[in-house]
C-alpha positions as CSV (number, residue, x, y, z in Angstrom):
1,M,-15.5,236.4,65.1
2,P,-16.1,237.9,61.7
3,D,-13.0,238.7,59.6
4,D,-14.3,242.2,58.8
5,D,-12.7,244.5,61.4
6,D,-15.5,247.0,60.9
7,A,-18.4,244.7,61.5
8,P,-20.4,245.1,64.7
9,I,-20.3,242.2,67.1
10,S,-23.5,240.1,66.9
11,V,-25.3,238.4,69.7
12,Q,-23.9,235.0,68.7
13,D,-20.4,236.5,68.6
14,A,-20.9,237.8,72.2
15,K,-22.2,234.4,73.3
16,R,-18.9,232.8,72.1
17,L,-16.7,235.5,73.6
18,F,-18.2,235.3,77.1
19,A,-19.0,231.6,77.3
20,D,-16.1,230.8,79.7
21,W,-17.7,232.9,82.4
22,K,-21.3,231.7,82.3
23,A,-21.0,229.8,85.6
24,A,-19.2,232.5,87.5
25,P,-21.0,233.8,90.7
26,A,-20.2,237.4,89.9
27,L,-18.0,239.4,87.5
28,V,-16.5,242.9,87.8
29,L,-16.3,244.8,84.5
30,A,-13.6,247.5,84.4
31,V,-15.3,250.4,82.6
32,S,-13.4,253.6,82.0
33,G,-15.9,255.2,79.7
34,G,-13.9,254.8,76.5
35,P,-15.2,252.9,73.5
36,D,-13.6,249.5,74.4
37,S,-14.8,249.2,77.9
38,V,-18.3,250.7,77.2
39,A,-18.6,248.1,74.4
40,L,-17.7,245.4,76.9
41,M,-20.4,246.6,79.3
42,W,-23.0,246.8,76.6
43,L,-22.2,243.4,75.1
44,M,-22.0,241.7,78.5
45,T,-25.3,243.2,79.6
46,R,-27.0,241.8,76.5
47,W,-25.3,238.5,77.0
48,R,-26.4,238.2,80.6
49,R,-30.0,239.1,79.8
50,A,-30.1,236.1,77.4
51,L,-29.2,233.7,80.2
52,A,-31.7,232.0,82.4
53,R,-29.1,232.0,85.2
54,G,-25.8,233.8,85.1
55,P,-23.3,235.9,87.0
56,R,-24.0,239.1,88.7
57,L,-22.4,242.0,86.9
58,L,-20.8,245.0,88.6
59,A,-19.3,247.8,86.5
60,V,-16.4,249.6,88.2
61,T,-14.9,252.9,87.1
62,V,-11.6,254.0,88.6
63,D,-11.1,257.7,88.8
64,H,-7.4,258.3,89.1
65,G,-7.8,262.0,89.8
66,L,-5.3,262.8,87.0
67,R,-7.7,264.6,84.6
68,P,-10.5,267.1,85.5
69,E,-12.8,265.3,83.0
70,A,-12.5,261.9,84.8
71,A,-15.2,262.6,87.4
72,R,-17.7,263.5,84.7
73,E,-16.8,260.5,82.7
74,A,-17.4,258.3,85.7
75,R,-20.8,259.8,86.2
76,D,-21.6,259.2,82.5
77,V,-20.6,255.5,82.9
78,K,-22.8,255.3,86.0
79,R,-25.8,256.7,84.1
80,L,-25.3,254.3,81.2
81,A,-24.9,251.4,83.6
82,Q,-28.1,252.3,85.4
83,S,-30.0,252.6,82.1
84,L,-28.8,249.0,81.3
85,G,-30.0,247.8,84.8
86,L,-26.4,247.2,85.9
87,D,-24.8,247.9,89.3
88,H,-22.0,250.5,89.2
89,R,-19.4,251.7,91.5
90,T,-16.8,254.5,91.2
91,M,-13.5,254.0,93.0
92,R,-10.9,256.7,93.5
93,W,-7.1,256.8,93.7
94,A,-6.6,258.7,96.9
95,G,-3.3,260.2,98.1
96,D,-0.3,261.8,96.5
97,K,0.5,260.9,92.9
98,P,4.1,260.1,91.7
99,K,6.1,262.6,89.7
100,T,7.4,260.0,87.3
101,G,6.2,256.6,86.1
102,V,2.6,257.8,86.3
103,P,1.1,255.3,83.7
104,A,2.6,252.3,85.5
105,A,1.6,253.6,89.0
106,A,-1.9,254.3,87.8
107,R,-2.3,250.9,86.2
108,A,-1.1,249.2,89.5
109,E,-3.6,251.2,91.5
110,R,-6.4,250.5,89.1
111,Y,-5.9,246.8,89.4
112,R,-5.6,247.0,93.2
113,L,-8.9,248.9,93.4
114,L,-10.6,246.5,91.0
115,A,-9.4,243.5,93.0
116,R,-10.8,245.1,96.1
117,A,-14.2,245.6,94.4
118,A,-14.2,242.0,93.2
119,R,-13.5,240.6,96.6
120,G,-16.2,242.8,98.0
121,V,-18.9,241.2,95.8
122,G,-17.5,237.7,95.6
123,A,-16.5,238.0,92.0
124,S,-14.3,235.3,90.5
125,H,-13.0,237.5,87.7
126,I,-12.3,241.0,86.7
127,L,-13.0,241.5,82.9
128,T,-11.1,244.2,81.0
129,A,-11.7,245.4,77.5
130,H,-8.1,244.9,76.1
131,T,-8.4,244.5,72.3
132,R,-6.2,243.1,69.5
133,D,-4.9,246.6,69.0
134,D,-3.8,246.7,72.7
135,Q,-2.1,243.3,72.3
136,A,-0.1,244.5,69.3
137,E,1.0,247.7,71.1
138,T,2.0,245.6,74.1
139,L,4.1,243.3,72.0
140,L,5.9,246.3,70.4
141,M,6.6,247.9,73.8
142,R,8.1,244.7,75.2
143,L,10.0,244.0,72.0
144,L,11.7,247.4,72.2
145,R,12.5,246.7,75.9
146,G,14.2,243.4,74.9
147,S,11.8,241.1,76.7
148,G,12.2,237.4,76.6
149,I,9.7,234.9,75.3
150,A,7.4,235.2,78.3
151,G,7.2,239.0,77.9
152,L,6.7,238.8,74.1
153,A,3.8,236.5,74.6
154,A,2.1,239.8,75.7
155,M,-1.2,239.6,77.5
156,A,-2.9,236.3,78.3
157,R,-6.6,235.7,78.0
158,Q,-6.7,234.9,81.7
159,S,-4.1,235.6,84.4
160,E,-4.0,236.2,88.1
161,R,-3.6,239.7,89.5
162,D,-3.8,240.8,93.2
163,G,-5.4,237.6,94.2
164,V,-8.2,237.7,91.6
165,M,-8.4,236.2,88.1
166,L,-8.1,238.8,85.4
167,A,-9.9,238.0,82.1
168,R,-9.6,239.7,78.7
169,P,-12.4,238.3,76.5
170,L,-11.8,240.8,73.7
171,L,-8.1,240.1,72.9
172,N,-9.0,238.8,69.4
173,V,-11.4,241.7,68.7
174,S,-10.4,244.9,66.9
175,K,-11.1,248.3,68.4
176,S,-12.9,249.3,65.2
177,Q,-15.4,246.4,65.7
178,L,-16.2,247.7,69.2
179,V,-16.7,251.2,67.9
180,A,-19.0,249.9,65.1
181,T,-20.9,248.0,67.7
182,L,-21.5,251.1,69.8
183,K,-22.4,253.2,66.8
184,R,-25.1,250.7,65.7
185,A,-26.5,250.7,69.2
186,G,-26.4,254.5,69.4
187,I,-24.3,254.5,72.5
188,A,-21.9,257.4,73.2
189,F,-18.5,257.0,74.8
190,A,-15.7,259.2,76.1
191,D,-12.5,260.2,74.3
192,D,-9.5,260.2,76.6
193,P,-6.9,262.6,75.2
194,T,-4.1,260.8,77.1
195,N,-4.5,258.0,74.5
196,R,-2.9,260.5,72.0
197,D,-0.4,262.1,74.4
198,T,3.0,261.3,72.8
199,T,4.9,262.1,75.9
200,F,4.0,258.5,76.8
201,T,5.4,255.4,75.0
202,R,2.2,253.6,74.1
203,P,0.6,256.5,72.2
204,R,3.9,257.0,70.3
205,L,3.9,253.4,69.2
206,R,0.2,253.6,68.4
207,A,1.0,256.4,66.0
208,L,3.5,254.1,64.2
209,L,1.1,251.3,63.7
210,P,-0.3,252.6,60.3
211,Q,3.2,252.6,58.9
212,L,3.9,249.1,60.2
213,A,0.6,248.0,58.8
214,A,1.6,249.2,55.4
215,E,4.6,246.8,55.6
216,G,2.4,243.9,56.7
217,G,2.7,244.4,60.4
218,D,-0.9,245.3,61.3
219,A,-2.5,244.6,64.6
220,R,-3.8,241.3,63.4
221,S,-0.4,239.9,62.4
222,L,1.3,241.3,65.5
223,A,-1.3,239.7,67.8
224,R,-0.9,236.4,65.9
225,L,2.8,236.6,66.6
226,A,2.1,237.2,70.3
227,A,-0.1,234.1,70.3
228,R,2.6,232.0,68.7
229,L,5.1,233.2,71.2
230,A,2.6,232.4,74.0
231,R,2.4,228.9,72.7
232,A,6.2,228.5,72.6
233,N,6.4,230.0,76.1
234,A,3.9,227.5,77.4
235,A,6.0,224.6,75.9
236,V,9.2,225.9,77.6
237,E,7.3,226.2,80.9
238,V,6.4,222.5,80.7
239,L,10.1,221.7,80.1
240,A,11.1,223.8,83.1
241,D,8.4,222.0,85.2
242,G,9.8,218.7,84.1
243,A,13.4,219.7,84.9
244,E,12.4,220.9,88.3
245,R,10.6,217.6,89.1
246,Y,13.6,215.6,87.8
247,L,16.0,217.5,90.0
248,T,13.8,217.0,93.0
249,L,12.9,213.3,92.4
250,T,16.6,212.4,91.8
251,G,17.7,214.2,94.9
252,R,19.7,216.6,92.7
253,G,17.6,219.7,93.6
254,V,15.8,219.6,96.9
255,S,14.5,222.0,99.5
256,Q,17.0,222.1,102.4
257,H,14.6,224.0,104.6
258,P,11.4,226.0,104.1
259,H,13.3,229.0,102.7
260,G,16.1,227.4,100.7
261,M,16.7,225.2,97.6
262,T,19.8,223.5,96.1
263,F,20.5,222.1,92.6
264,D,23.2,219.6,91.7
265,A,25.5,221.7,89.6
266,E,26.4,219.1,87.1
267,A,22.8,218.1,86.4
268,F,21.9,221.8,86.2
269,A,24.7,222.6,83.8
270,G,23.6,219.9,81.4
271,M,20.1,221.4,80.8
272,P,19.2,223.8,78.0
273,E,20.0,227.5,78.6
274,E,16.5,228.7,78.7
275,V,15.5,226.0,81.1
276,R,18.4,226.8,83.4
277,L,17.4,230.5,83.2
278,R,13.8,229.7,84.3
279,L,14.9,227.4,87.1
280,L,17.1,230.1,88.5
281,M,14.4,232.8,88.1
282,R,11.8,230.7,89.8
283,A,14.0,229.9,92.8
284,I,15.1,233.5,93.2
285,D,11.5,234.7,93.0
286,R,10.3,232.2,95.5
287,I,13.1,232.7,98.0
288,G,14.2,236.3,97.5
289,H,12.6,239.1,99.4
290,E,13.1,242.1,97.0
291,G,10.4,241.4,94.4
292,P,10.6,239.6,91.1
293,A,14.1,239.3,89.6
294,E,14.9,241.2,86.4
295,L,15.4,239.0,83.4
296,G,18.6,240.7,82.4
297,K,20.1,240.3,85.8
298,V,19.2,236.6,86.0
299,E,20.9,236.2,82.5
300,T,24.0,237.9,83.9
301,L,24.0,235.5,86.9
302,L,23.5,232.5,84.7
303,A,26.4,233.6,82.5
304,A,28.6,233.8,85.6
305,L,27.6,230.3,86.6
306,D,28.3,229.0,83.2
307,R,31.8,230.5,83.3
308,S,32.3,228.8,86.6
309,F,31.2,225.5,85.0
310,A,33.5,225.9,82.0
311,D,36.0,223.0,81.6
312,R,34.8,221.5,84.9
313,R,32.8,218.3,85.0
314,G,32.6,215.5,87.5
315,P,35.0,215.8,90.5
316,K,36.4,219.1,89.1
317,L,33.0,220.8,89.3
318,A,33.3,220.7,93.1
319,Q,36.1,223.2,92.8
320,A,33.9,225.8,91.2
321,R,33.0,228.8,93.3
322,L,30.5,231.7,93.0
323,K,28.5,233.8,95.4
324,Q,26.1,236.5,94.4
325,T,22.9,238.2,95.7
326,L,20.0,239.0,93.4
327,A,16.5,240.3,94.3
328,G,17.0,239.4,98.0
329,A,18.3,235.9,97.3
330,L,21.8,234.6,97.9
331,V,23.1,232.2,95.2
332,N,26.1,230.2,96.3
333,L,27.9,227.7,94.1
334,A,30.2,225.4,96.1
335,G,31.0,221.8,96.5
336,G,29.2,220.9,93.3
337,R,25.9,222.4,94.5
338,I,24.0,225.6,93.7
339,R,22.3,226.7,96.9
340,I,19.7,229.5,96.8
341,E,18.6,231.0,100.1
342,P,17.4,234.3,101.5
343,A,20.1,237.0,101.4
344,P,20.8,238.8,104.7
345,A,18.9,242.0,105.1
346,R,20.8,245.0,103.8
347,R,22.2,247.2,106.5
348,R,21.2,250.8,106.5
349,M,23.9,253.2,105.7
350,A,25.4,255.1,108.6
351,G,23.8,258.5,109.3
352,R,20.4,257.5,107.7
C-alpha cells in the first residue's frame, strides 16, 4: 500500500489486498452504505472483473431498525450494487431491541445475520471493511478496559465468527484512502450520525485521536502496536500449546472423562504465570457451561491457586486445597491435582 494516506487505492493495490480470497467459492461483503464498506464493494467488484475465474460476490446490508434513514441507505446500497452487476441482499434485525448495550447487541446480530447469508450461498468468508482507524480505536477501547495481550492485539486479519470465517482485508488501509478512492470514482456514500454520537464510547475515543496523533499516537502507530502485540500473543499461544501437550504426554494433565480435565499441580505451578493463566482459561472455556470466562476472574482464581501452592512443593503440595466455580466449571485442587469439571447446575431461587 502507498504511504500517502490520502492516495486512492490502485488496481494493483486491490489485487494485493484481496489475493488471499481468489480461490474462494463465494464471498459475502458486509456493506452498510458508509464510505469504508462502499469502497470495499467497489474495489472488490473491480478486482473480481479482472479475474478469469473467481468467487461469487454477494453484498449484504443489515438494517438494524435503529435509525429511520437505515432503510433508505440499504436501498441506496442495493442500487449501487446492481449498477456494479453485484447481487445484493438486505437483512433486518427483527424483534425487540435492548434498552442498554445497544452497540454490542447490534454488532452480535449483524454478524449472526451475515453468517446466515454466507451459509445460504456457500460463502467461505464474510469480508468487512474495518480499517486502520478502526484498529486504532479498538486498541484504545481495550486498553482502557484493561485487556490482556490477546485483547490488545485487537482485530485479526482473519478469524472465525458464528461458524464462518471473518476477513478484514483493509486493516492496513486508512479511512482517508477509501474516501479518496470513492471521490475519484465519483461514488456517493452515506454518513451515519451515530459515528459521531458521543453517548457511545467509540465516537468519544475517535474525537480524541487528533490529540493523540499530535503526540505521536496516530492511527498508524497504534495499529502497528496492535500488530506487535498480536505477534507476541501468537508466541505465547505456542508456549501454551506446548505446555498443554507436555502435561498430557507426561500424564500430568489428562482428560479423565469427556467432560473433565486434570493437571498435576506441581508441574502446573512451575510454569510461567501467563501460560498457567491460559491453560486455566482454556480448560474452563472448554468444560464450563456459562460462556467464556472473564480474564479478571481467571486471574483471581489463579492467584488463589498460587496462594495454595505457596511454600508447598513435593509431598506437601498434596495438602493444598481449593474449590471454586467459574463460568460453569468447578475447579478443585486436592491431592496434588487440579481437576476441572462441569459445575452442577445452579438451583433456581425459591419462589421464582
